[in-house]
C-alpha positions in Angstrom: 0.0 0.0 0.0 1.5 3.3 -1.1 1.2 6.3 1.2 0.5 9.7 -0.5 2.6 12.6 0.5 0.8 15.0 2.8 -0.1 18.3 1.2 0.9 20.8 3.8 -0.7 24.2 3.9 1.8 26.9 2.8 1.7 28.7 6.1 2.7 25.5 7.9 5.4 24.5 5.5 8.2 26.3 7.3 7.4 24.3 10.5 7.5 21.1 8.4 10.9 22.1 7.2 12.0 22.5 10.8 10.8 19.0 11.3 13.0 17.8 8.4 16.1 19.3 10.0 15.2 17.7 13.3 14.9 14.4 11.6 18.4 14.9 10.3 19.5 15.5 13.9 18.1 12.1 14.7 20.1 10.6 11.8 23.3 12.4 12.9 22.9 11.0 16.4 22.3 7.5 15.1 25.3 7.8 12.8 27.6 9.1 15.6 26.6 6.4 18.0 27.0 3.7 15.4 30.5 5.1 14.5 31.3 5.1 18.3 32.0 8.9 18.3 32.6 10.2 21.8 29.2 10.9 23.2 30.4 14.3 24.5 30.9 15.4 20.9 27.5 14.3 19.9 25.9 15.9 22.9 27.6 19.2 22.3 26.1 19.3 18.8 22.7 18.1 20.0 22.7 20.8 22.7 23.5 23.5 20.1 20.7 22.2 17.8 18.2 22.2 20.7 19.1 25.7 21.7 19.1 27.2 18.2 16.4 25.2 16.4 14.2 22.9 18.6 13.5 25.3 21.5 12.4 28.2 19.2 10.4 25.7 17.2 8.6 24.4 20.3 7.8 28.0 21.3 6.2 28.7 17.9 4.2 25.5 18.1 3.0 26.1 21.7 2.2 29.8 21.2 0.7 29.9 17.7 0.0 26.4 16.4 -1.4 24.3 19.2 -3.9 26.9 20.4 -5.7 26.5 17.1 -7.1 23.2 18.6 -7.0 24.2 22.2 -5.5 22.9 25.4 -8.2 20.2 25.8 -7.4 18.5 22.5 -5.9 15.0 23.1 -3.3 15.4 20.3 -2.2 18.8 21.7 -1.9 17.3 25.2 0.2 14.5 23.8 2.5 16.9 21.8 2.9 19.2 24.9 3.8 16.1 27.0 6.3 15.0 24.4 7.8 18.5 24.3 8.3 18.4 28.1 9.9 14.9 27.9 12.3 15.9 25.1 13.3 19.0 27.0 14.2 16.8 30.0 16.2 14.4 27.8 18.2 17.3 26.3 18.9 18.6 29.8 20.1 15.3 31.1 23.9 15.5 31.7 24.4 12.1 33.5 23.7 9.2 31.1 24.7 10.8 27.8 24.6 7.8 25.6 21.3 6.6 26.9 19.8 10.2 26.7 21.1 10.6 23.1 19.6 7.3 22.1 16.3 8.3 23.6 16.4 11.7 22.0 16.9 10.2 18.6 14.1 7.7 19.0 11.6 10.0 20.8 12.2 13.1 18.7 11.7 11.1 15.5 8.4 9.6 16.8 7.3 13.0 18.0 7.9 14.6 14.5 6.1 11.7 12.8 3.1 12.1 15.1 2.9 15.9 14.5 3.3 15.6 10.7 1.0 12.6 10.2 -1.7 13.3 12.8 -1.7 16.6 14.7 -0.9 19.0 11.8 -3.5 17.3 9.6 -6.1 18.0 12.2 -4.9 21.6 12.6 -5.0 22.1 8.9 -8.6 20.9 8.7 -10.0 23.3 11.4 -7.7 26.3 11.2 -9.0 29.5 9.8 -7.0 31.4 7.2 -6.3 34.1 9.8 -4.9 31.5 12.3 -2.6 30.0 9.7 -1.4 33.5 8.7 -0.6 34.2 12.3 1.6 31.1 12.4 3.5 32.2 9.3 3.8 35.8 10.6 5.6 34.5 13.7 7.7 31.8 12.0 10.0 33.2 9.4 11.2 30.6 6.9 14.9 31.4 7.0 17.7 29.3 5.5 18.8 26.6 7.9 22.1 27.5 9.6 24.2 24.4 10.2 26.9 24.1 12.9 30.0 22.8 11.0 32.3 23.1 14.0 32.4 19.3 14.5 30.8 17.2 11.8 31.1 13.9 13.6 28.5 12.2 11.4 30.7 12.3 8.3 
C-alpha cells in the first residue's frame, strides 16, 4: 500500500521544514553512536541544535499552532507532554549515551506524530487568519548548520 505525501498548507510548510532538519539531527545522532563517536561530541552538537532550532520551534508551536485546537485536544496534550519529555532528555547530563539514544528515538516519533496526525487536524480546522498568524511569527529562513564538528561524516 502506497502512502501519499501530505499536502501541507503553505503557512505550515516552514514548520514542516524545521521537522525535516530535526529528523536529520536524529540521523546524525544514530550515525555518531554507530561510529562510536565520543558521546560528549554528539551531545555538544545536540545541545547546540536544541538551543538554536528545537527550542524556538517548540515556542512557535506552543504559542501559535497548538492553540488552534485548544488545550483540551488530546493530540495537543500528547504533543505538549512530548515537548516536556524531550526538554528533559536534552537537559540530562548524566547518562549521555542513553539520553542521546532516547532523544533520537523519541524526537523522530514525535515529529512523525505531529506531521501525520496533529498537523493534519490543525490544517482541517484552522482559519486562514490563524494560519497566517503562524507564518507571521515563524519566518522561513535558511537553515544554519553548525559545522564546527561534523562527527557524522
